[in-house]
C-alpha positions in Angstrom: 0.0 0.0 0.0 1.4 3.4 -1.0 0.3 5.1 2.2 2.0 2.6 4.4 5.3 2.9 2.4 5.2 6.7 2.5 4.5 6.9 6.2 1.0 8.4 5.7 -1.1 5.3 6.6 -2.7 6.9 9.7 -3.4 10.1 7.9 -4.9 8.3 4.9 -7.0 6.1 7.1 -8.4 9.1 9.0 -9.2 10.9 5.8 -11.2 7.8 4.6 -13.0 7.6 8.0 -13.8 11.3 7.8 -15.1 10.9 4.2 -17.3 7.9 5.3 -18.7 9.9 8.2 -19.4 12.9 6.0 -21.2 10.7 3.5 -23.3 9.1 6.2 -24.3 12.6 7.7 -25.1 13.8 4.2 -27.4 10.8 3.6 -29.0 11.3 7.0 -29.9 14.9 6.1 -31.1 14.0 2.6 -33.3 11.3 4.1 -34.7 13.8 6.6 -35.4 16.4 3.9 -37.1 13.8 1.7 -39.2 12.6 4.6 -40.3 16.2 5.2 -41.3 16.4 1.5 -38.5 18.7 0.4 -37.2 18.2 -3.1 -33.5 17.1 -3.0 -31.5 17.6 -6.2 -28.4 15.5 -6.7 -25.1 17.1 -7.6 -24.6 17.1 -11.4 -22.1 14.7 -12.8 -19.6 15.3 -15.7 -21.5 15.7 -19.0 -24.7 16.8 -17.2 -26.3 19.8 -18.9 -26.9 21.5 -15.5 -25.1 24.8 -14.9 -24.3 26.6 -11.7 -26.6 29.5 -11.2 -23.7 32.0 -10.9 -22.6 31.0 -14.5 -26.0 31.9 -16.1 -26.2 35.1 -18.0 -29.2 37.1 -19.3 -30.0 36.5 -22.9 -28.5 39.0 -25.4 -30.8 41.9 -26.4 -31.8 41.7 -30.1 -30.2 44.4 -32.2 
């Protein structure tokens, strides 16, 4: 394992535990929101036509 050879095993293991805990907490909140009837939108993936709101611009005015 690369982490063990580089002396970063404990750090890498903690990062993986933190990521797992964060994922579990996120899922708990998503489940809670859905149970309450709130719509939950998944994060777009590569190739998805969704755009961040801050990247949207007003349509150009016709000349």
